[in-house]
N, C-alpha and C positions, 0 to 999 in steps of 0.2 A: 240517579247520579248523572250529571252532565259533564262530559269530558270533551275538550276541544283543543286543537292546536291552531294558533292564529299567526299568520305571517304579518309581522308588524312593519317590516320594511324589507328591502331586497336582501335575500340570503339570511334573514334573521327569523328564528322561530321562538315564539313564546308559548310555553306549555303551561296550561292552567287547569286546576281542578275547581269546579264550582263550589262556592262556599257552603252550600247546603249539603254538607256531608258530615261524617263523624268528626267531632272536635273542630269543625270549620277550618280544617288544615289543607294546605296544598303541598305537593311533593314534586321535586325535580323528576323529570322523566327518565334520566339516565344516571346510572351509578358506575363509577370507574375507580378501581382500587389503586392502580399504578400508572395508567396511561397518561400522556401529556394532555391529550384532547379526547373528544368523543369520536371514536372510529365506528361509523354506522354501517350496518348491513340491514337493508330494509326488509327483505323477505327471506325466510328460511324454509327448507323442506327436508325430506328424508335424506337427500344427498348432499346437503350443505356441509355437514361435518366431514364427510369423506373427502369432498372437494377441497375444503380448507386444510385438512391434514396433508393431503398430497401437495398442495401449494407450499406449505411450510417446509416439507422435505425438499422440494425443488429449489426454493429460495435459499436454503441453508446447505445445499448439497456440497458446496466446496468449503464450508466453514468447519475447520477441524478443531475449533476451540470448544465445541459443544457436541453432545450426542443427543439424539432426539428419540423420545419414546412416545408411541401412540397411547393415549389414555381415553377413558370414557367415564368421567366422574361429574356428578352434580353436587352443588354446594349446599342445597337445601334452603337457600334464601327465599323467603316467601314473597318479598316485594320485588327483588331483582334477581330472579333465578338464573344461575349460570350453569353451562355444560362445558367442561374443559376437555379438549380433544388432543392436545399436543403438549409435551413437556420438554423444555430445553434444559439440559444439565451440563454444568461445568464443574469439574473436580480440580482441586488444588491441594497441595501439601504444605504443612507448616510444622516445623520441629518434629518431623517424622510422622505426623498425624494426617489423616485424610479428611477433607471437607468437601461439601458439594453445595453449590448454589443452583437453584432451579427456578424456572419460570413456567407456570402452568398457563397455557393460552386457552381462552375459551370465549364463548358467546354468552352475553348477559342480556336478558330480556329487559326492555324498558318498562317503566311503571304503567304507562298507558298504551304505548305502541312502539314498534320498532325494536331493534336489537343493536347492541354495540359490542365490539371486541374488547376484552379485558384480560389481565393476567395477574396471577398471584406469585409472590416471591417467597421462597422458602430456603432456609439454610440448615444443614445438618452435618453431623460428623460421625466417624466410625470409631467406636470404642472396642473393647475386647469381646463384647457380645455381638455387636453388629451396628448397623446405622440406627441412630437414636431419633426420637421424635423431633421433627424440624421446628425451628423458629420461623415465624411468619412476619413479613414486613409489608405494610400497606401504606404507601407514602401519602395518599390522598385522604386517609382516615383522620377524623377529628376526635376520635375516641381517646380518653385519657389512658386507656389500657393498651393502646398501640404505641410503638416506638416513634419518637419524634424524628429520628434520622437513623441511617444505617449504622453509624458509629455506636449508638446506644445499644443496638442489637449485638454488635461485635463485642462490646464490653460484657454483656450478659453471657454470651457464649463463652468468652474467655474465662469467666468465673466458673461456669459449669465444668469446663475442661480442667481448670486448676483444681477444683474440689473433687473431681472424679477419682474413684478408687481403682480405675482400670489402667491408669498410666503405667504403673509398675508391671502389670501383666503384659503390656505392649512393649515393654523395654524402653519407655520414654522417660527422659529426665524431667521431673516436675520442676526442679529449680531452673532448668534452661527455659521451659515454657513461661514460668513466672517472670523471668528476666525480660522476656520478649512479648508479654501479653499486651502492652500498649501498641506495639508494632503490629501484633496480630489483629487487634480491634480495627486498626486503620486498614489492614489488608482486607478484612471481611467487608468493611464499608466500601472499599474500592471495587471488590468483586461484585457486590450487590449493585452498585451504580453501573458497572459495565453490563450486567445482565439486564437491568432496566432499560438501558439504551438499546440493547440488541432486541429485546422483546417489543419495545415501543416501535422501533423502526419496522419490525415485522408486521405488527398490527396495522401500521400506517399503510403498508403495501397491500395488505389483505382486504382492507375496507373498501366500501363503495363510495363513501363520502365522509368528510371530516368536519367536525364542528368544535368550536371552543365554547366553554361555558363562561359567558362574560358577566354573569351576575345571578345571584340568588337572593330574592327578597326575604324580608323577615317572616312573611307568611308561607314561604316555601316555593313560591313561583320561581322558575328558572328561565333564563334567556340564553339561547344557543345561537351562535353566529357562525356561518360557513367560513372555513379557512381556505 
């Protein structure tokens, strides 16, 4: 297998996989679920995660809108493996119920070389039993199984809350929530957008260099241009 990165003009990188491979396919070097651009960290070692986690805490030291939790979780992706090291959490209430929007910040390995910062967005709520399994949002996904926008996620979450049998146990008026579920879906979408902006700005400050993916060809080759 011949793998190479070719600089085709100043500050532009073309990543190509030789056609003499399985299925004659090429693959973009970087994968990013929610970031605006590719935030690159060239080399990592045993201390990279510790250093990045400390920098996250320092950068958000005065931000009272989120609380930070140190994590150490791998996502199991075979092609673009990620290790998440910090989690940003923002809780809000609606109709007496508690909700939380989270961003898991991590380092994702490139398909061929290099690493980039990325983050996952999750939304959950607390019923009478406890915090339920979160909804996930990946805005750069092209999968038909993922949400097209945060508002669609908000509508699904509203339906789960409305149909839940825990509301009475929590002393929450189901009718009041149903009357406001459209406003709730919009609130969830706004909270997700706010968290995406915060997490993206954080990754931008943590990275060593920034690239925009300016094109992906039909055979999978991707072009990245320095920002």
